[in-house]
C-alpha positions in Angstrom: 7.0 -6.4 13.5 8.8 -4.5 16.2 11.5 -7.2 16.3 12.1 -6.8 12.6 12.9 -3.1 13.2 15.5 -4.1 15.8 17.1 -6.4 13.3 17.1 -3.7 10.7 18.9 -1.3 13.1 21.5 -4.0 13.8 21.9 -4.5 10.0 22.6 -0.8 9.6 25.1 -0.8 12.4 26.8 -3.8 11.0 27.1 -2.2 7.5 29.0 0.8 9.0 31.7 -1.2 10.8 35.4 -1.2 9.8 35.1 -4.9 9.1 32.4 -4.2 6.5 34.4 -1.4 5.1 37.4 -3.7 4.7 35.7 -6.4 2.7 34.1 -3.7 0.5 37.5 -2.4 -0.3 38.5 -5.8 -1.7 35.7 -5.7 -4.2 36.4 -5.0 -7.9 34.9 -1.7 -8.9 32.2 -3.2 -11.1 31.0 -5.9 -8.6 28.7 -5.9 -5.5 30.7 -8.3 -3.4 28.3 -9.5 -0.7 29.2 -13.2 -0.3 31.5 -12.6 2.7 28.5 -11.3 4.6 26.3 -14.4 4.3 27.8 -16.8 6.7 25.2 -17.3 9.5 21.5 -17.4 10.2 21.7 -14.0 11.8 23.2 -12.7 8.5 20.3 -14.2 6.6 17.7 -12.7 9.0 19.4 -9.2 8.7 19.3 -9.4 4.9 15.6 -10.2 4.8 14.9 -7.4 7.4 16.6 -5.0 4.9 14.1 -6.1 2.3 11.2 -5.4 4.7 12.7 -2.0 5.5 11.8 -0.7 2.0 8.1 -1.0 2.9 8.4 2.2 4.9 9.9 4.2 2.0 7.2 2.9 -0.4 4.1 2.8 1.7 4.4 5.4 4.5 3.1 8.2 2.1 4.2 7.6 -1.5 1.7 4.8 -2.1 -1.1 7.2 -1.0 0.2 10.0 -3.2 0.2 7.9 -6.4 -3.0 6.0 -5.6 -5.3 8.6 -4.1 -4.0 12.0 -5.3 -4.4 11.4 -9.1 -7.7 9.7 -8.4 -11.0 10.8 -6.7 -10.0 10.3 -3.1 -7.5 12.9 -2.0 -6.5 16.5 -2.9 -3.8 18.9 -1.8 -4.6 21.1 1.2 -3.4 24.7 1.7 -0.4 23.2 3.4 1.0 21.6 0.3 2.5 24.0 -2.3 4.7 21.3 -3.9 4.2 21.6 -7.7 4.8 17.9 -8.3 1.9 17.1 -6.0 -0.3 19.8 -7.6 0.5 18.2 -11.0 -0.6 14.8 -9.8 -3.9 16.1 -8.4 -4.7 17.9 -11.7 -3.4 15.1 -13.9 -0.6 17.1 -15.5 2.2 15.0 -14.2 5.2 14.2 -16.5 8.2 11.9 -16.6 10.0 14.5 -14.4 7.6 14.1 -11.5 9.6 13.3 -8.4 7.0 11.1 -6.8 6.6 8.8 -9.8 10.4 8.6 -9.9 10.7 7.8 -6.2 8.1 5.0 -6.6 10.2 3.4 -9.3 13.5 3.7 -7.5 12.3 2.5 -4.1 10.6 -0.6 -5.5 13.7 -1.5 -7.5 15.8 -0.9 -4.4 13.6 -3.4 -2.6 13.9 -5.9 -5.4 17.7 -5.6 -5.4 17.7 -6.3 -1.7 15.4 -9.3 -2.2 17.5 -10.6 -5.0 20.6 -10.4 -2.8 18.9 -12.4 -0.1 17.4 -15.0 -2.4 20.7 -15.6 -4.2 22.9 -15.8 -1.1 20.8 -17.4 1.7 20.7 -20.9 0.2 24.5 -21.4 0.7 24.3 -20.6 4.4 24.5 -23.5 6.8 21.6 -23.0 9.1 18.2 -24.5 10.1 16.6 -25.5 6.9 13.1 -24.6 7.9 14.1 -21.1 8.9 16.1 -20.9 5.7 13.1 -21.8 3.5 10.9 -19.3 5.4 13.4 -16.4 5.0 13.7 -17.1 1.3 9.9 -17.3 1.1 9.6 -13.9 2.8 12.1 -12.4 0.4 10.2 -13.8 -2.6 6.9 -12.5 -1.2 8.3 -9.0 -1.0 10.0 -9.2 -4.4 6.6 -10.2 -5.8 4.9 -7.3 -4.0 7.5 -4.8 -5.3 7.2 -6.1 -8.9 3.4 -6.0 -8.6 3.6 -2.3 -7.7 5.9 -1.6 -10.7 3.9 -3.5 -13.3 0.6 -1.9 -12.2 2.1 1.6 -12.2 4.3 1.4 -15.3 3.3 -1.6 -17.4 6.3 -3.3 -19.0 9.3 -3.0 -16.8 12.8 -4.4 -16.6 12.7 -7.8 -14.9 15.8 -8.2 -12.8 16.3 -11.5 -10.9 20.0 -11.2 -10.1 22.2 -8.4 -9.0 25.9 -9.2 -9.1 27.1 -6.3 -11.2 26.1 -2.8 -12.0 25.1 -3.9 -15.5 22.6 -6.3 -14.1 20.5 -3.4 -12.8 20.0 -2.1 -16.4 18.1 -3.6 -19.3 15.1 -3.3 -21.6 11.5 -3.4 -20.5 10.0 -6.9 -20.4 6.4 -7.6 -21.4 4.1 -7.3 -18.4 2.8 -10.9 -19.0 6.4 -12.1 -18.2 6.6 -9.9 -15.1 3.2 -11.2 -13.9 4.4 -14.8 -14.4 7.5 -14.1 -12.2 5.2 -12.5 -9.5 3.0 -15.7 -9.6 6.1 -17.9 -9.4 7.5 -16.0 -6.4 4.1 -16.0 -4.5 3.6 -19.8 -5.1 7.1 -20.4 -3.8 6.4 -18.2 -0.8 3.1 -19.8 -0.1 4.8 -23.2 0.1 7.3 -22.2 2.7 5.6 -19.5 4.9 3.7 -20.4 8.1 0.0 -19.6 8.6 0.6 -17.9 11.9 3.7 -16.6 13.7 4.5 -16.4 17.4 3.8 -13.0 18.9 7.3 -11.6 18.5 7.3 -12.3 14.8 3.8 -10.8 14.0 4.1 -8.6 10.9 6.1 -11.0 8.7 4.7 -12.3 5.5 2.5 -15.4 6.1 1.0 -18.2 3.9 -2.3 -16.4 4.0 -0.8 -13.1 2.9 0.9 -14.9 -0.1 -2.4 -16.5 -1.1 -4.4 -13.3 -0.8 -1.8 -11.3 -2.7 -1.8 -14.0 -5.4 -5.6 -13.7 -5.5 -5.2 -10.0 -6.1 -2.7 -10.6 -8.9 -5.1 -13.0 -10.6 -8.0 -10.5 -10.2 -5.8 -7.7 -11.8 -5.0 -10.1 -14.7 -8.8 -10.8 -15.0 -8.1 -14.5 -14.3 -11.3 -14.5 -12.2 -11.6 -18.3 -11.8 -8.1 -18.5 -10.5 -8.7 -15.5 -8.2 -11.8 -17.2 -6.7 -9.9 -20.5 -6.2 -7.0 -18.9 -4.5 -8.9 -16.5 -2.3 -11.3 -19.3 -1.3 -8.4 -21.3 0.1 -8.1 -18.7 2.8 -11.7 -17.4 3.2 -13.2 -20.8 3.5 -10.7 -21.6 6.2 -10.2 -18.2 7.8 -10.0 -19.6 11.3 -6.9 -21.6 10.4 -5.2 -18.3 9.4 -6.5 -16.3 12.3 -8.5 -13.9 10.0 -11.8 -12.2 10.4 -13.4 -8.7 10.6 -13.2 -6.5 13.7 -16.6 -5.6 15.0 -15.5 -2.0 15.2 -14.0 -0.6 12.0 -11.6 1.7 14.0 -10.0 -1.3 15.6 -7.9 -1.6 12.5 -5.8 1.4 13.7 -6.0 1.2 17.5 -2.8 0.1 19.2 -4.4 -2.7 21.1 -6.1 -4.3 18.1 -4.3 -3.1 14.9 -2.2 -6.3 14.6 -5.3 -8.4 15.2 -7.4 -10.7 12.9 -8.0 -8.2 10.1 -4.4 -7.4 9.4 -3.1 -9.7 6.6 0.1 -7.7 5.9 0.9 -4.4 7.4 3.6 -1.9 8.4 4.3 -1.4 12.1 4.9 2.1 13.4 6.1 2.9 16.9 6.8 5.8 19.3 10.4 7.0 19.5 13.0 5.7 19.2 11.0 3.7 16.6 9.7 5.0 13.3 6.6 7.2 13.7 3.8 7.4 11.1 4.0 10.7 9.2 0.3 10.5 8.0 -1.0 12.2 11.2 1.1 15.3 10.8 0.5 15.5 7.0 -3.3 15.0 7.3 -4.0 16.9 10.5 -5.9 20.2 10.8 -4.2 23.5 10.5 -5.7 26.2 8.2 -9.3 24.9 8.6 -9.2 25.1 12.4 -9.8 28.5 14.0 -6.6 29.2 16.0 -4.7 26.5 14.1 -3.4 23.2 15.4 -1.9 24.9 18.6 -5.4 25.1 20.1 -5.4 21.3 20.2 -2.1 21.2 22.0 -0.3 19.8 19.0 3.3 20.7 18.2 2.6 20.7 14.5 0.1 19.8 11.7 0.3 20.5 8.0 -3.2 19.8 6.5 -1.4 18.7 3.3 -3.4 15.6 2.4 -7.2 16.1 2.6 -10.2 14.2 1.4 -12.2 15.3 -1.7 -15.8 16.3 -1.3 -16.6 13.6 -3.8 -15.3 11.0 -1.4 -16.7 12.5 1.8 -20.2 13.0 0.4 -20.5 9.3 -0.5 -20.7 8.3 3.2 -24.1 8.3 4.8 -24.4 9.2 8.5 -25.3 5.6 9.4 -22.1 4.3 7.9 -19.7 3.8 10.8 -16.8 4.1 8.4 -17.5 7.8 8.1 -16.5 8.6 11.6 -13.7 6.0 11.3 -12.2 7.7 8.2 -12.8 11.4 8.8 -13.6 13.9 11.6 -14.4 17.6 11.9 -14.5 17.9 15.7 -11.2 17.7 17.6 -10.7 17.6 21.4 -8.0 19.9 22.7 -5.3 18.1 24.8 -4.9 21.4 26.7 -8.3 21.7 28.3 -10.7 19.2 26.7 -12.5 21.9 24.6 -14.0 21.0 21.2 -12.7 22.7 18.1 -14.4 22.2 14.7 -12.6 22.2 11.4 -14.3 23.9 8.4 -13.5 20.8 6.3 -13.4 17.0 7.0 -9.9 15.7 7.9 -8.6 12.2 7.3 -8.1 10.5 10.7 -7.6 6.8 10.0 -4.0 7.1 11.1 -4.8 9.5 14.0 -3.4 8.5 17.4 -5.6 9.8 20.3 -3.9 11.8 23.0 -0.7 12.2 20.9 0.6 15.8 21.1 3.4 15.3 18.5 1.7 14.0 15.3 5.1 12.9 13.9 5.1 10.2 16.6 1.8 8.6 15.7 2.2 4.8 15.9 -1.0 3.9 14.0 -0.1 1.0 11.6 -0.8 1.0 7.9 -2.2 -2.0 6.1 -0.8 -3.2 2.8 -3.5 -6.0 2.8 -6.5 -6.0 5.1 -8.9 -8.9 5.4 -11.9 -6.7 4.3 -9.9 -6.2 1.1 -9.7 -10.0 0.6 -13.5 -10.4 1.1 -14.3 -7.6 -1.4 -11.9 -9.1 -3.9 -13.6 -12.5 -3.4 -17.0 -11.0 -4.0 -15.8 -9.2 -7.1 -14.2 -12.3 -8.6 -17.3 -14.5 -7.8 -19.6 -11.9 -9.4 -17.4 -11.8 -12.6 -17.7 -15.6 -13.1 -21.5 -15.5 -12.7 -21.8 -16.5 -9.1 -23.6 -13.3 -8.1 -25.6 -14.8 -5.1 -22.4 -16.3 -3.7 -20.7 -12.8 -4.1 -23.3 -11.3 -1.9 -22.1 -13.3 1.1 -18.6 -11.7 1.6 -19.9 -8.3 0.4 -22.7 -8.4 3.0 -20.1 -9.2 5.8 -18.3 -6.0 5.0 -21.5 -3.9 4.7 -23.0 -5.3 7.9 -19.9 -4.3 9.8 -20.0 -0.8 8.2 -23.7 -0.1 9.0 -24.0 -2.3 12.1 -27.1 -3.8 10.6 -28.4 -6.1 7.8 -30.6 -3.4 6.3 -28.2 -2.9 3.4 -28.2 -6.6 2.4 -27.4 -6.9 -1.3 -28.7 -10.4 -2.0 -30.8 -10.7 -5.2 -29.0 -8.1 -7.3 -28.2 -8.5 -11.0 -24.6 -9.0 -12.0 -24.2 -5.4 -13.1 -25.8 -4.0 -9.9 -23.6 -6.2 -7.8 -20.5 -5.0 -9.6 -21.6 -1.4 -8.9 -22.1 -2.1 -5.2 -18.7 -3.9 -4.9 -16.9 -1.0 -6.6 -18.6 1.5 -4.3 -17.9 -0.5 -1.1 -14.2 -0.8 -2.1 -14.0 2.9 -2.5 -15.4 3.6 1.0 -14.0 0.7 2.9 -10.4 1.2 1.7 -10.3 5.0 1.4 -6.8 6.4 1.8 -5.2 3.0 2.1 -3.4 3.1 -1.3 -5.7 1.1 -3.6 -7.9 3.6 -5.5 -5.9 4.4 -8.6 -5.1 0.7 -9.0 -8.8 -0.2 -8.7 -10.0 2.4 -11.2 -7.4 1.4 -13.8 -7.8 -2.4 -13.5 -11.6 -2.1 -13.8 -11.4 0.2 -16.8 -13.1 3.1 -15.1 -10.3 5.6 -14.6 -10.9 8.0 -17.4 -14.7 8.3 -17.1 -14.7 8.3 -13.3 -12.2 11.2 -13.3 -14.4 13.2 -15.7 -17.4 12.6 -13.4 -15.2 13.5 -10.3 -14.1 16.7 -12.0 -17.7 17.7 -12.6 -18.8 16.9 -9.1 -15.9 18.7 -7.4 -16.4 21.8 -9.6 -20.1 21.9 -8.7 -19.7 21.6 -4.9 -16.1 22.5 -3.9 -13.7 24.0 -6.4 -14.7 25.4 -9.7 -11.1 25.1 -11.0 -11.5 21.3 -10.9 -13.0 21.5 -14.4 -9.3 21.4 -15.5 -9.2 17.7 -14.6 -11.7 16.9 -17.3 -9.5 18.8 -19.8 -6.3 17.1 -18.7 -7.5 13.5 -18.5 -6.2 11.3 -21.3 -6.5 7.6 -22.2 -2.8 7.0 -21.7 -2.9 8.0 -18.0 -3.8 4.4 -17.1 0.0 4.1 -16.8 2.4 6.4 -15.0 5.3 7.8 -17.0 8.7 6.0 -16.9 10.9 8.4 -14.9 13.1 10.5 -17.3 16.1 10.0 -15.0 15.8 6.2 -15.5 15.7 6.6 -19.3 18.7 8.9 -19.2 20.6 6.2 -17.2 19.4 3.2 -19.1 19.4 3.7 -22.9 17.4 0.5 -23.4 14.4 2.0 -21.6 11.5 3.4 -23.6 8.8 5.8 -22.5 5.1 5.0 -22.1 3.0 6.4 -25.0 1.5 9.9 -24.3 4.4 11.1 -22.1 
């Protein structure tokens, strides 16, 4: 995806030129005049690159904050005094929370960019195959952004054009209608996207990514038969799509292998002058390390996002994902000495031998192939094909434990469901899935009560507040008050 970043930079430069300023001056005040820009294939490519660019704003940290902090995966470290984050952790967030507001705004910004590309690219005289692919990419991204919104907020405004300011406003639309648009976009994307790209285009949405995302949409809608059918189209032909599992779990985040066979759709981070991954600086050790981060030769580290004990204690020592997700021992870049943290630290996005954590180039996955296998197992189990569900689940577990000793064949449907849920929790920890998983499976309220009790017993006694704060309506996030103030047709979710 490195070439996509270069195109994005070109797009930003282009938008600041006097030529761009001139045609913007000619626009009526209530119109977004963009037609003059769409005249060549390079314009179309730049427009779609701008849609991709919103992934960084949504996924670099905010997706973790809203999926892991108000769940049982993450908690605030001593380096995070932000009250909005504290409120999310303790489930006292309101419609004024800046992070729920940012999630709404950034996804709608991405949708606006996608709409602009989808509406204007068809009129450009250019290679028709490339044109169809670019429109397919924009529709894939629009579907992803709407999928985020409908899962977080429920009924949301459905905006499929953006020609005037008024088009960005409107009432909430029933979630069923939003889901149908997501399905339509993904089916269109699937028909026009390639299975595999050349090396310089790796990172763009593919046919396999569209199919797997659609499988996840069906799973979320509890359309289990459709989910099985769609996921099977990829999993039964994974070689055609270049998919598989790495033998080593850590290879999902190592520079040499992170764009390999397990990446279905991800976000590329790079050393300067590219965009570095902020996760390493926000999750790295500080207060828990005698002498602080300086003893490691690091220029900074905040210890803001740390794992819950509830999560860490679920991993057994023979689970290779434990060392692939956390660590307590750190090697100093100064002299090779070992320094031990008093708490486990998230290190999925840790780049070895990087002294400036802000420059970590570890990629983030929006969809990983292990996720597809676990979804396939879940959907198969829900339609009564429990023995078939054991096959993809065993693949994930055999990689995790580097053995077949944890084989789950022969389980009942209920026991299989429990195993699948637990493996998703551990396999995908801190990858932005947990709150979505708990809500869609109807486990959020009870799980958080159990989590509060566990944390209070082994880590922090004040976590009993979670059990007091959890309410049934928290299976949706609040509609941001700022949006309600701007749009009189918006209504708030019950309970907020």
